[in-house]
Every structure is written in C-alpha cells, then in structure tokens.
C-alpha positions as CSV (number, residue, x, y, z in Angstrom):
1,M,-0.4,-0.1,0.1
2,K,1.0,3.7,-0.8
3,Q,2.0,5.4,2.5
4,T,0.6,8.5,2.5
5,S,3.0,12.3,3.1
6,E,1.9,14.7,5.7
7,A,1.2,16.7,2.5
8,D,-0.7,14.7,1.3
9,A,-2.7,13.7,4.2
10,V,-3.5,17.8,4.5
11,F,-4.3,18.3,0.8
12,A,-6.8,14.9,1.7
13,S,-7.9,17.9,4.4
14,D,-8.1,20.7,3.7
15,D,-8.5,20.7,-0.2
16,R,-12.4,21.7,0.0
17,R,-12.9,22.1,-4.0
18,P,-13.3,19.0,-5.8
19,R,-10.6,18.0,-8.3
20,G,-11.6,18.5,-12.1
21,S,-14.4,20.9,-11.5
22,R,-15.4,23.5,-13.4
23,P,-13.1,26.7,-13.7
24,L,-14.9,29.9,-11.6
25,A,-15.5,31.5,-15.2
26,D,-17.9,28.6,-15.9
27,E,-19.5,28.2,-12.5
28,I,-20.6,31.8,-12.2
29,R,-20.7,32.3,-16.1
30,P,-23.9,35.1,-16.5
31,T,-27.3,34.2,-17.5
32,T,-29.0,37.1,-18.6
33,F,-27.7,40.1,-20.6
34,A,-27.9,42.3,-17.3
35,E,-25.5,40.3,-15.5
36,M,-22.9,40.3,-18.2
37,V,-20.1,43.6,-17.9
38,G,-19.0,45.7,-20.9
39,Q,-20.8,45.5,-24.6
40,R,-23.4,47.9,-23.5
41,H,-23.5,49.0,-27.4
42,L,-24.7,45.8,-27.7
43,F,-26.2,44.5,-24.4
44,S,-27.8,47.7,-22.7
45,E,-32.1,48.0,-23.1
46,N,-30.9,49.7,-26.7
47,G,-28.3,47.2,-27.4
48,A,-28.4,46.0,-30.8
49,L,-28.6,42.2,-30.0
50,Y,-31.2,42.7,-26.5
51,K,-33.2,43.8,-28.8
52,L,-33.5,41.8,-31.3
53,V,-33.7,39.1,-28.6
54,A,-36.6,40.7,-27.0
55,A,-38.6,40.6,-30.4
56,G,-38.1,36.8,-30.9
57,R,-35.9,37.5,-33.6
58,I,-33.2,35.2,-33.3
59,S,-30.9,34.8,-36.1
60,N,-27.5,33.6,-38.2
61,M,-25.0,35.1,-36.2
62,I,-21.6,35.7,-36.1
63,F,-19.2,37.2,-32.8
64,F,-16.2,38.5,-33.4
65,G,-13.6,39.8,-31.0
66,P,-11.1,39.2,-28.2
67,P,-11.2,36.4,-26.1
68,G,-12.9,36.9,-22.4
69,T,-15.2,39.3,-24.0
70,G,-19.0,37.7,-23.7
71,K,-19.0,35.8,-27.0
72,T,-19.8,32.2,-25.2
73,T,-21.7,33.6,-22.9
74,A,-23.8,35.3,-25.1
75,A,-24.2,32.9,-27.6
76,E,-25.8,30.5,-24.1
77,I,-27.7,33.2,-23.2
78,I,-29.7,33.8,-26.3
79,A,-30.1,29.8,-26.8
80,K,-32.1,29.5,-23.4
81,R,-34.4,32.9,-24.7
82,S,-35.0,30.8,-28.0
83,G,-36.3,27.6,-26.7
84,M,-33.6,25.5,-29.2
85,P,-31.4,23.1,-28.1
86,L,-27.9,24.3,-27.9
87,F,-24.8,22.4,-29.5
88,R,-21.4,23.4,-29.2
89,L,-18.1,23.0,-31.4
90,N,-15.3,24.8,-32.0
91,A,-13.4,24.6,-35.5
92,T,-9.6,23.7,-34.5
93,T,-11.6,20.1,-33.3
94,A,-14.4,19.2,-35.3
95,S,-14.8,18.4,-38.5
96,L,-17.9,17.9,-41.6
97,S,-19.5,14.7,-39.5
98,D,-20.1,17.0,-36.7
99,V,-22.1,19.7,-38.2
100,K,-24.1,16.9,-40.2
101,E,-24.7,15.2,-36.7
102,V,-25.7,18.4,-35.0
103,A,-28.1,18.6,-38.7
104,S,-29.7,15.7,-37.6
105,Q,-30.9,16.3,-34.3
106,T,-33.8,17.9,-36.1
107,G,-35.3,14.8,-36.8
108,N,-35.9,13.8,-33.5
109,I,-38.4,15.7,-31.3
110,F,-36.6,17.5,-29.6
111,G,-34.7,19.7,-32.5
112,A,-38.5,19.2,-34.6
113,G,-38.2,23.5,-35.0
114,G,-34.5,23.4,-35.6
115,V,-31.5,24.2,-33.3
116,L,-28.9,26.5,-32.4
117,L,-25.5,25.5,-33.6
118,Y,-22.3,27.0,-31.1
119,L,-19.9,27.5,-33.4
120,D,-16.5,28.7,-32.0
121,E,-13.1,29.7,-33.8
122,I,-15.0,29.2,-37.0
123,Q,-11.5,31.2,-39.0
124,Y,-10.5,27.5,-38.8
125,F,-13.1,26.1,-40.8
126,N,-11.6,26.3,-44.5
127,K,-13.8,27.4,-47.4
128,K,-15.4,24.2,-48.2
129,Q,-16.0,23.1,-44.4
130,Q,-17.9,27.1,-44.1
131,Q,-20.3,26.2,-47.3
132,S,-21.3,23.2,-46.3
133,L,-23.0,24.9,-43.2
134,L,-25.2,27.1,-45.8
135,E,-27.3,23.9,-46.7
136,Y,-28.7,23.5,-43.1
137,I,-28.9,27.2,-42.8
138,E,-31.0,27.6,-45.8
139,D,-33.4,25.3,-44.5
140,G,-34.0,26.2,-41.3
141,R,-32.3,22.8,-39.4
142,I,-29.4,24.6,-37.6
143,T,-29.3,28.8,-36.1
144,L,-25.7,29.5,-36.4
145,I,-23.8,31.7,-33.9
146,A,-20.2,31.7,-34.9
147,S,-17.8,33.2,-32.9
148,T,-14.4,34.6,-34.0
149,T,-11.1,36.5,-32.4
150,E,-10.0,37.5,-36.2
151,N,-12.0,39.9,-38.3
152,P,-14.4,38.1,-40.5
153,Y,-14.9,39.9,-43.9
154,H,-10.8,38.2,-43.5
155,F,-11.7,34.8,-42.9
156,I,-15.1,34.0,-43.4
157,Y,-16.8,32.8,-46.8
158,S,-18.7,35.8,-48.0
159,A,-21.8,33.7,-49.0
160,L,-22.1,32.6,-44.8
161,L,-21.8,36.3,-44.2
162,S,-24.3,37.5,-46.4
163,R,-26.7,35.1,-44.6
164,S,-25.6,36.4,-40.7
165,S,-25.6,39.5,-38.8
166,V,-22.0,40.5,-37.5
167,F,-21.3,42.0,-34.1
168,E,-18.4,43.3,-32.6
169,F,-16.9,42.7,-29.0
170,K,-14.6,44.8,-27.6
171,P,-12.5,44.5,-25.1
172,V,-13.8,44.6,-21.2
173,P,-13.2,48.4,-19.9
174,P,-11.2,47.6,-16.4
175,Q,-14.0,49.2,-14.0
176,E,-16.9,47.3,-15.8
177,L,-14.6,44.3,-15.6
178,A,-13.3,45.2,-11.6
179,S,-17.0,44.7,-11.0
180,A,-16.7,41.3,-12.1
181,L,-13.7,40.4,-10.4
182,R,-15.4,41.7,-7.1
183,R,-18.2,39.0,-7.9
184,A,-16.2,35.9,-8.6
185,H,-14.4,36.7,-5.3
186,E,-17.5,36.8,-3.5
187,Y,-18.8,34.1,-5.0
188,L,-15.2,31.9,-4.2
189,C,-15.4,33.0,-0.6
190,R,-19.0,32.0,-0.2
191,R,-17.6,28.3,-1.9
192,E,-14.6,28.0,0.1
193,G,-16.2,29.1,3.1
194,R,-13.3,31.4,4.8
195,E,-12.6,34.8,3.8
196,V,-9.5,36.2,1.6
197,A,-9.3,40.2,1.6
198,V,-8.7,41.9,-1.1
199,A,-8.6,45.7,-1.9
200,D,-11.0,47.7,-4.3
201,E,-7.6,48.9,-5.8
202,T,-5.6,45.4,-6.1
203,L,-8.8,44.4,-8.1
204,Y,-9.1,47.4,-10.3
205,K,-5.0,46.7,-11.1
206,L,-6.1,43.5,-12.2
207,A,-8.5,44.0,-14.4
208,E,-6.0,46.5,-15.6
209,F,-3.8,44.1,-16.4
210,S,-6.8,41.4,-17.9
211,A,-6.6,44.0,-20.7
212,G,-11.0,43.6,-21.4
213,D,-10.2,39.5,-21.1
214,V,-12.6,38.5,-18.2
215,R,-11.9,35.1,-18.0
216,H,-7.9,35.3,-17.7
217,G,-8.7,38.2,-15.0
218,I,-10.7,35.4,-13.1
219,T,-8.3,32.7,-13.6
220,L,-5.8,35.0,-12.1
221,L,-8.0,36.0,-9.4
222,E,-9.0,31.9,-8.5
223,N,-5.1,31.2,-8.4
224,A,-4.6,33.9,-6.3
225,F,-7.2,33.0,-3.7
226,Y,-5.2,29.8,-3.3
227,I,-2.3,31.1,-2.3
228,A,-3.4,33.9,-0.4
229,D,-1.9,34.3,2.8
230,G,-5.1,36.1,4.1
231,E,-4.9,39.0,1.7
232,I,-5.0,39.3,-2.2
233,T,-2.4,41.8,-2.7
234,T,-0.2,43.0,-5.6
235,E,2.4,40.8,-4.9
236,T,0.0,37.9,-5.1
237,F,-0.3,38.0,-8.8
238,D,3.6,39.1,-9.2
239,A,4.0,35.2,-7.5
240,L,2.1,33.6,-9.8
241,S,2.8,35.2,-13.0
242,S,6.2,36.8,-13.7
243,S,5.2,38.5,-16.6
244,S,2.2,40.4,-14.3
245,I,5.6,41.8,-12.7
246,G,5.4,45.3,-13.3
247,A,2.8,45.9,-14.1
248,F,0.5,46.8,-11.7
249,D,2.7,49.7,-11.4
250,R,1.3,52.2,-13.4
251,D,-1.9,54.1,-13.5
252,G,-4.5,53.6,-17.1
253,D,-5.0,50.6,-19.5
254,V,-1.7,49.7,-19.6
255,H,-2.1,47.1,-22.3
256,Y,-3.5,49.5,-24.4
257,D,-1.2,52.0,-23.1
258,L,2.3,49.7,-24.4
259,L,0.6,49.3,-27.9
260,A,0.0,53.1,-28.1
261,S,4.0,53.1,-27.0
262,L,5.0,50.7,-29.6
263,Q,3.5,52.8,-32.5
264,K,4.8,55.8,-31.5
265,S,8.5,54.8,-31.1
266,I,8.6,52.9,-34.6
267,R,7.2,56.1,-36.3
268,G,9.8,58.1,-34.8
269,S,11.8,55.3,-36.0
270,D,13.9,54.4,-32.4
271,P,14.3,50.4,-32.8
272,D,15.2,50.3,-29.2
273,A,12.3,51.3,-27.9
274,A,10.2,49.8,-30.6
275,V,12.2,46.3,-29.5
276,F,11.5,47.2,-25.4
277,Y,7.4,48.1,-26.3
278,V,7.5,44.8,-28.2
279,A,8.7,42.8,-25.3
280,R,7.0,44.4,-22.4
281,L,4.5,42.8,-24.0
282,L,5.6,39.4,-24.7
283,A,6.0,39.2,-21.5
284,G,2.5,38.9,-20.9
285,G,1.5,36.4,-23.3
286,D,0.3,38.9,-25.8
287,I,1.6,37.6,-29.4
288,L,-1.4,38.8,-31.1
289,S,-1.7,42.5,-30.3
290,V,1.8,42.6,-30.9
291,C,1.4,41.3,-34.4
292,R,-1.5,43.0,-35.2
293,R,0.0,46.0,-34.4
294,L,2.8,45.8,-36.6
295,L,1.0,45.1,-39.6
296,V,-0.9,48.1,-39.0
297,I,2.5,50.1,-38.4
298,A,3.6,48.7,-41.8
299,S,0.9,50.8,-43.9
300,E,0.1,53.5,-41.9
301,D,3.8,54.8,-41.3
302,I,5.9,53.7,-43.7
303,G,3.7,52.9,-46.3
304,A,4.4,54.1,-50.0
305,A,8.4,55.0,-48.6
306,Y,8.9,51.0,-48.4
307,P,5.7,48.9,-50.0
308,L,7.5,45.5,-49.3
309,A,7.7,46.3,-45.9
310,A,4.1,45.3,-45.2
311,A,4.6,41.9,-47.1
312,V,8.2,41.1,-44.4
313,T,5.9,42.3,-41.2
314,Y,3.0,40.1,-42.6
315,A,5.7,37.1,-42.6
316,C,7.4,38.2,-39.8
317,C,4.2,37.7,-37.9
318,E,2.3,34.2,-39.4
319,A,6.2,32.8,-38.5
320,A,5.7,34.7,-34.9
321,K,2.0,32.6,-34.7
322,Q,3.4,29.6,-36.0
323,L,6.0,29.3,-33.4
324,G,4.6,30.4,-30.7
325,M,6.9,31.6,-27.4
326,P,9.7,32.4,-26.7
327,E,11.0,31.8,-30.3
328,A,7.9,34.3,-31.3
329,Q,9.7,37.4,-30.2
330,I,12.5,37.0,-32.6
331,P,10.7,37.5,-36.0
332,L,8.6,39.7,-34.3
333,A,11.9,42.1,-33.3
334,N,13.0,42.1,-36.4
335,A,9.5,43.0,-37.9
336,A,10.0,46.2,-35.3
337,V,13.4,47.0,-36.0
338,M,13.0,46.9,-39.8
339,L,10.0,49.1,-39.1
340,A,11.9,51.9,-37.3
341,T,14.7,52.0,-39.3
342,A,12.5,51.9,-42.6
343,P,11.7,55.0,-44.2
344,K,8.6,56.6,-43.1
345,S,5.3,58.1,-45.9
346,N,2.1,58.1,-44.1
347,S,0.7,59.5,-47.9
348,A,-1.8,56.4,-48.5
349,C,-3.3,56.9,-45.0
350,V,-3.7,60.4,-44.9
351,A,-5.3,59.4,-48.9
352,I,-7.6,57.0,-47.8
353,H,-8.7,59.0,-44.8
354,A,-9.8,62.2,-47.1
355,A,-11.8,59.6,-49.7
356,M,-13.8,58.2,-47.0
357,A,-14.2,61.2,-45.5
358,D,-16.0,62.4,-49.1
359,V,-17.9,58.9,-49.2
360,E,-19.4,59.3,-45.4
361,A,-20.5,63.2,-46.3
362,G,-22.4,61.1,-49.8
363,L,-19.8,62.1,-52.8
364,G,-19.6,60.5,-55.9
365,Q,-22.3,58.4,-55.8
366,T,-22.6,57.9,-59.4
367,V,-19.3,56.5,-60.7
368,P,-18.1,57.0,-65.2
369,L,-20.2,55.5,-67.8
370,H,-17.6,54.6,-69.6
371,L,-15.8,52.5,-65.9
372,H,-19.3,50.7,-65.9
373,A,-19.4,46.7,-66.1
374,P,-19.8,45.4,-68.7
375,L,-20.3,47.2,-71.5
376,Y,-17.2,49.2,-70.8
377,V,-18.8,51.9,-73.1
378,G,-16.0,54.8,-74.4
379,Y,-13.1,53.3,-72.0
380,K,-9.9,53.9,-73.2
381,Y,-7.8,50.8,-72.7
382,P,-4.4,51.8,-71.2
383,H,-1.9,48.9,-72.6
384,D,-3.4,50.2,-76.1
385,Y,-1.5,53.1,-75.2
386,P,2.3,54.8,-74.8
387,N,3.2,53.6,-71.8
388,S,0.6,52.1,-70.4
389,Y,-1.2,55.2,-70.0
390,V,-4.1,57.2,-71.7
391,E,-5.5,61.0,-70.1
392,Q,-9.2,60.0,-69.5
393,Q,-11.9,60.5,-65.9
394,Y,-11.8,58.0,-63.5
395,L,-13.6,59.6,-60.6
396,P,-17.2,60.6,-60.4
397,D,-18.0,63.8,-61.9
398,D,-18.7,65.5,-58.3
399,I,-15.2,65.0,-57.1
400,K,-13.5,64.5,-60.5
401,N,-10.9,67.2,-60.3
402,K,-10.1,65.7,-56.5
403,K,-6.7,65.1,-54.9
404,Y,-6.2,62.7,-51.9
405,Y,-3.2,61.4,-52.8
406,E,0.4,63.7,-52.8
407,F,3.6,61.9,-53.1
408,G,5.7,62.0,-49.8
409,D,9.6,63.2,-49.3
410,N,11.5,59.9,-49.4
411,K,13.6,58.5,-51.9
412,T,10.6,55.7,-53.3
413,E,7.5,58.2,-53.9
414,R,10.0,60.8,-55.5
415,A,11.4,58.1,-57.8
416,S,7.9,57.4,-58.8
417,R,6.5,61.0,-58.9
418,A,9.3,62.0,-61.3
419,Y,8.1,58.4,-63.7
420,W,4.4,60.1,-63.8
421,E,5.4,63.1,-64.4
422,T,7.4,62.1,-67.0
423,I,4.6,59.4,-68.4
424,K,1.9,62.1,-68.0
425,G,3.2,64.9,-69.3
426,G,3.7,67.3,-66.1
427,L,0.0,66.7,-66.0
428,D,0.2,65.9,-62.2
429,K,2.4,68.2,-61.7
C-alpha cells in the first residue's frame, strides 16, 4: 500500500474543491444580459442584440472580438431565450461529420423546430467546411452563432457572411471588469467558507492587467485566492506569473498604453524603444496584439516609402504565430527593428482618410459610364497606348478634380513622382 505523506494528508483533508470541477469563470457565467459586463452597445436595453432577442428575432449571427469578452456567454443566453437545443463545436477540432451530426438532431422531437449551433473559432474552418453550413442554414435546420477572434470579413466565406448579422465584441473596460472580479471573489469566499481579503484598488489593477479579458482576470483571481495568506495583493499575482511583474505600477490601461508606445516609437524611428515595447507586450503573453499593431504600422507609418514592409511584416507575424513563445520574439523583433529603421510615409493613410470623408459625406455616388461593367462604353484601354497610359476620367463627376494622394518626400515616392510626371507629361504637377 502506498504511504500517505504529511503533505498528501493535508490536501486530502483541506482541499475543499473537488478535483476536475469547472473553472470559476464557467461556474459564475452570467445567465442574463443584465449580469454581463461590457458590450453595452449590444446588451443594454438600447443595445442591438438585446432588442433583437427581446423581439424573438433569433437569426444567424457572427460574434467577433478578443477572448474573454462574452461571446460564448451571449450565445448560451440567446439559446436559452430561443428555446432551441444548443450544440457547441470548436472549429479547431470539429469536422463536417460533427456538423452533420448536429443537423441530424432536427429529426427528433427535441430538435423539430431547429437547433442552435454555437461554432467557436470559425476561422479554422476552410472554405469547403464553411460552405457545408449553408445547406443547413438555408433550410432552417440550423441557426448558426459563430465566434471568431479574427476579422470576419477576411476569414469567413462571403456567402455565410451575407446570411448572418455581424456583431463586434470589444475588450471589457477595467471599471466593469473589476466589478466582475469582485463578484467572483465574493462567490469564492462563500464557496470555500473562508474570507480572503482583497482591496478594490488591487482588483482594479488586476482588471487593467487583464486587458479586457474577463476569463483571464477571473482565472488569475481564482489562483491567487488559493495561495494568498489572508489577503490578495499585487505581490500575490506576481508570484503566479512573472509576466505580471511591473504591470501594476502604472495608472490607466497598461495594455493599450504599451501598444500605443510601440507604434509611436516605430513612427519616431527608435528601434531600441520599439524592441523594448515588443518585449513588454510579449512578457504578458500577448502575441496577437503585437502582430496586429505591427501590421497596421507597416501600412500606416511606412506605407509607400517602403512598400515591401507590409509583406515582410506579415511574414514575420505569421512565423511568430506558428512558432509561439519564446521563439516568436525573434521574428517580431526583426519586424519591429525593420519598421523603426525604414523610411516613413503616411501619404496613403492620409489619402484614404480624405476619400472616406467624401464617401461618408455622400459624394461620388455615380461612377462614370465608361467605367461600368460589362459594357465599357467609351472606355480607353490603357495598355493600347504608349507607356500603358491614357488620360481619361476615373472619379465621379462631382469629385472629378479631387486630389487625395500626394507623393511623400522619400526616395521611393520621389522616384514614382518623377516617373509619372514624365509619363503623364506633367499633368499631375
């Protein structure tokens, strides 16, 4: 017989929480929209989703946003309100046979009115797999609620998008996240039958560090509860994760301050500061936010001055996501240094902002007839002319003389300007 050590005896007698029980975030998952934190634009009494569900309008939906912002919780609440059986699949492990199995449930008495399928991480379904969902959606057997952390307009099949309403979930603000942490703390104390103190200021700083992710914050709090000696402090969190060291010594939203500092450092051509802020963000385990910000910087701040910057940055970010930590830091550092030392231009960014302003003002609604498809009446095919250029109108009549793009003062754009001034005979001077 195996001997029981003194430590084993302590755990056997004092471990009140059954092994294998659900994580705290699942135990206290909200069951109504009123209990949810964040997403007021969706779930307040004036929120779009709140009104749709209240009206009994349960249609196909796509939820996108960062982890821990309430996408799964919202799906469960909607399913409860709809009265339809809820089935959950994760696209990282599910297959077409799993989808067919869900659809087959509509053949029994419980699913006769259709079923609701919550498909998490839908971006991991390829085009064929996403297409397979259409058959079940269109005949009403399945009402789909899909979630993704990626931009759905880039990763989800257009036919599926056209049949769904898209709702964005945003990071939960620290003030609201702190209230969820307080609720979790009070629940833990009741469940475990003991009091472990934690100051409001400590919970707020934990909410800041959690960067809008409720699940992450509750998980850290739950672990801190079990190792705290009477009171949870910032030092308790430091003992749990070295990545939290220094995260609580600043006011404001640390996560977004670091991202903003990274972009400003690169824009200011400071490779040392750029690498430092990449390191700070990676120390918190945040690869995706670093990748997204570097991709934005490549087009917003480097742009036409070094057009290959976007492609190089994309390659580095994809490599980082494939590698994971700690190796991910190497391609991300390469991207940050390359962007910081590259020539800078925001000419394309300025151009699109100006064009968007005119679009939002209702200008340019009617495009020239010779640009219409498929007739091309009066259209001059540039490749039939010298240097593949011929002067003709491309902008709508009401903005035909607008200038959105101005060449930047850098080597690449100066060369482009000289080339086109030669080809166009100085027309754009």
